[in-house]
N, C-alpha and C positions, 0 to 999 in steps of 0.2 A: 527591522529597519524600515522606515517610511520611504516611499518612492520619491524620486526627484519630481519637482513640479515645474511645469511650463506656465509662467505667468502670462506671457503674450509673445506674439511675433509681430514686429513692426516692419512694414514695407516702406522703403524710401528710395529716392533717386541717388543719394550719395550719403556717406558717413565720414565724419571727421573725428579723430581721437586727439584730444588736446594733450600736448606734452606737459609733463609735470603733474597735472591734476588727473590725467587719464580719463577725463569726462568724454562722453560721446555727444556729438551733435548730429542728429538725424535730419538731413536736409531734404525737403520735398516729400513729406510723409503722404502716403495715399492708401486707399482701401480697395481699389479696383483698377483694371486696365480698360482703356477705350481703344478699339481698333476699327479702322475703316475697311480692312480687307483681311482675308484669311487664306493661308496660314499667316499668323501675325508673329513677327520676331521683334522682341524688345532688345535694344543694344546692351543695356546694363541696368540692373537695379540691385538693391541690397535687401536682405531679409535678416532682421536682428532678433533672435530669440532672447528672452529674459528667463533664466533658469535658476531655481533656488531649491532648497531642501536637500542639497547634496550632503552626504555625511561620510564618515570614514576617513581613512588615510590613503591618498592616491598620489602617485607620481604624475599621472595624467589621466584624463577622462575623455574618451572619444565622443564627439558630438557630430551628428549628421543631420542635415536638412534635405528633404526630398520634396520636389514638386511633382504631384501626381494628378492624373485625370481620374477622379473617383468613379466615373461611369465605366471606364475600361480597365482601371488599375495600372495603366501605363505610367512609368516614371519618365517625366519630361526632362528633369535636370536634378542634380544633387550637388551638394557641397559638403565638405567635411573639414574638421579641425579638431583641436584638443583644448581642454581646459587644463592648465598647469597651475594647481593651487599654491605651490611653494615657490621659493626663489630658485632660479636656474642654478643647478649644481649643488643644491642643498638637499638634506634629507627630507623625505615626504613628511608633511605636517597634517594634523587633523583639519578637516574643513569645518568652518562654522556654518551650520545649516541655515542661518539667517542671511548669509551673503547671497546677493543676486548677481549672477554672472551674465554680462551683456556681451554677446559675441556676434558682430556683424559678418555676414557672409555675402560675397559678391556673386551675382548670377548673371553672367554675360551671355547674350544671344539666345535666351530661351525662346523656343518656338511653340506657340499655342495653335493647334490645328484648327480650332473652331471656337466660336463663342460658347460660354458656359461657365459652370462652377468648377473650380480647381481647389486643391488642398496642398498646404505645406505641412509636412509631418516632421517632428523633431524626434531624434533617437539619441539615447545616451547608452554607450557601450552596447549598441545593437538592439536595445529595447525601446519601443515607442513610448514617449512620455506625454505626447499631446500633439495637437494639430490646430491649424487655422485655415478656414475657408476664405476664398476670395473669388470674384467674378471677373471674367473677361467679356466685356460687352461689345456688341456690334453697333457702331454709330456711323452716321452719314458723314462723309468728308465734306468740310465747308471751305 
């Protein structure tokens, strides 16, 4: 069996899921944080992993995102949820490995102790499938 693949993790200010079409709108996409003082606490942001190459028959698949400081290994925040491939209340069905699951996770109140490089790691059923680095920069308040 081939491993699950993490295509990307997008960071955004907010996420809207449209009724009917189930499309996601990621609002305010960004690649880094800018802070004028530390520790720096962001009120809320979303991390949306795009996961594919899942296979087999599952009732649910556990997904965890962890924000870590790679220099210390400290976990600053985590969020978890599940992918439920079938209809609620129905028998588990095989997953089409070409389907890309988009799962937005809110991260409220994450505190970054200092400027630097941080990482978001994605785990499926406890196994790491990929990661994305980002920076928290120190900027002058204007």
